[in-house]
N, C-alpha and C positions, 0 to 999 in steps of 0.2 A: 456444594454450591449450585444454585438454580441456574437455568440457562441465562446467558447474557442477552438482554433485550436490545434489539437493533432497530433503528429508524433509518430507512433508505431515503436519501434526498437526491433526486436525479430528474432533470426535466425531460429527458428522452425516454418515452415509455418502454421501448425495447431494452435500453440499457438498464433502466430501473428494474425491470423484470429479471434481467440477467444478474444484476447485483443481488437482488433478493434471493434468487436461486442459488447463487454462489454462497451467500451467507448461510443459508439453510443446509448446505452440504457440509459445513464445518461443524463437527460435534460440539455441543455446548452453547450454540448460538440460536436464537429464535427471532425472526423478523416480526415486529409488532405493528409496523406501519410503513407506508410508502408515501412520500410527498413529492410533487413535481415543481413546486415553487417555494421560495423562501417564506412567503406568507403562510402556506400550509404547514411547512416545517415548524415555524414558530408557534402556530396554533396547537400542533400536536405536542410540542414540548411544554406548552403552558398548562396543559391538562394535568391536574393534580401536582402542579409544580415540577413536571418533568420526571416524576418518580417512576413512571412506567417505561422509561428509556434509559439504558446504560451507555449506549454507544451510537453515535450518529455517523453514518457513511455519507459524507457531504460532498456533493459536486460543487465546485466554486462558480461555474458559469451558469447561473440560474437566470431565468428571464426577467425577474423583478428585482433582484438584489444579488450582489456578489457574495459568494460564500464567506469571505472574510468579514463582511458586514454582519452576516448572521452570527459568526463567532463573537464579534464585538458585542452584539446585542445580548447574546447569551451570557457573556461574562458580566456585562453591565447589570443584568437582571439577577446576578448572583448564582447562575446555574453552574454546576460543576460537572455536567454531563461530558463524557469524553467524545472527542471528534476525530474521525479518521478521514482525512481529505482524499477524495477519489476524483482526480482532476487531470486535465491535459495542460494545465498552467505550468510552464517551465521557467518563468521569470524568477530569478533568485530573490528579488525583493518580495515577491509573493511568498516564497518559501520562508524567508526570514520572519515576515509578519505572522505567518501561520504558526511558527514556533513560538513567537512572543505571545500568541493568544492561546497557547496550551494545546495545540493540535498534536495528538499523540503519534500519528503516523501520516505519511504523505505518499500516496500511491498514484503513480503516473499512468494515465491511459495511453495506449491500450496496454493491458496486462494479461498475464496468464492466470489461470486458476491457482497454480502453485504459488505465485507471488502473492495473490490475494489471501490464500490460506495461511501463508507464512505470517503475514501481518496480523491476522486475527488470532492465530495461535500464540504469537508473541504477546499480544494484548491480553489474552486470557491468562497467560502465565503471570504477567505483571499484576493483573487484577487479583489473582489468587494470593500473591505475596502481599499486595497492598492492603487487602481486606482482612488479613490475619490479625488476631488479637495481640495485644502487648505492644512492645516497642523493639526497634532494632538494637542488636547487642553491640555492633561495631560498624565501622565505616564500610567494610567489604560487603555487608548486607545491603546497604544503600547503593553501593556501586553495582551490585548484582541486579537490583531492581531497575536501575536506569539502563543498564546494558540490555536487559530483557526487553524493556519497553522500546528503546531506540534502535535495537538491532545492532548495537555497537559490536562490530565484528573485526575491528582492526587487528585484534590479537589472533584471529583465526584465518583471515584472508591472507594470501601471499603478499609479500612486500610489493608496493606499487599499485595494488588494487584497492578500491574503496567501495563501501556498501551502496552509496547512492548511484554510482555509475553502473555497478553490478545490476541494480534493479532496473535501470534504464535499458541495459542490454537485454535483460530478461523480458521486459515489456515489448521491445522491438522484435525479439525472437518469437514471442508468442503471437505476434500479429502477422507473421510471414509464413509462407508455405515452404520453409527450408531456405536459409539464407547463408551466403558465404561471408567470410570476414570482411571482404571488400564492401558488400552490400550493407552489413551492419555498420561499418564505418561511415558509409554515406548517410545512413538514417540517424545516426547518433552524433556525428561530428567529431568522434574520436578517430585516431589514426588506425589504419588497417592492422598494424602490428599490435597496437593496444587492444583492438577489438578481438584479434585472435587470442591474445592472452586471456581475456575474460571468457571467451567461448571455450577455450581448452580447460579453464578452471571449472566451468559449468559441467563439462563432460566428466572431469575428474570426480566431482561430487555428485554425479548421476542426476543432474538437473537438465542436461542436454545430451543429445546423441549426435554423432557425426556420421556422414555417409558420403561416398563419392558421387559427384554429379557428372553424368555422362552427356554426350551430345555436342561437345565442343572439341575443336582440334587439339591435339596434344594430350598431355596428362589430364585426367579428370579433376575437376575442381572439387574441393571439400565444401560441403554445406552442413549446416547445423540446424537441428530442430529441438524444441523443448521435449524433455523426457516425459 
């Protein structure tokens, strides 16, 4: 399979460059364009019917049009290009609408490279399965494709943990210079006990490391960093 061709749509030049660099660090992906507005993104996708782009990394808060409106315009025009939302929008109504418009993944800012890479690798595996010749033989093959694409990990995560909250914790962890469970709790809105459960799970799967934090009276506090 040839490289997956990516269009980065992000109005902040520094973030656009960071997303471009991130995408090009993932094997099998090549950035073919960068757009800073919805108008430029739509123009790039109209070229040759959008056949030069496989995946759009789409910021929702663009200066001229909301990213959801870009998605609506694409679908109305008959475009089947895949969209990975890269956004700080946490409103559940926005998430639901994104799903209804066929957004394949939803990545909250800020995020770590590990979280970004995970989304792209899941998408690449889904695409490999979806573009194979023939037809599925049974229900379990369809289930596997959806699980790959959506990152459905309820069967692998410990009971009581969910993938969406895990990604939020990862994003918060990646934005800080070492955070305690209390600090993660304050930034995510989940309880300190729940934050610690997610953090300890990330340590277990080697996506975070823990270390003592000295400089305060009494026992040193435990802080966590992305691995």
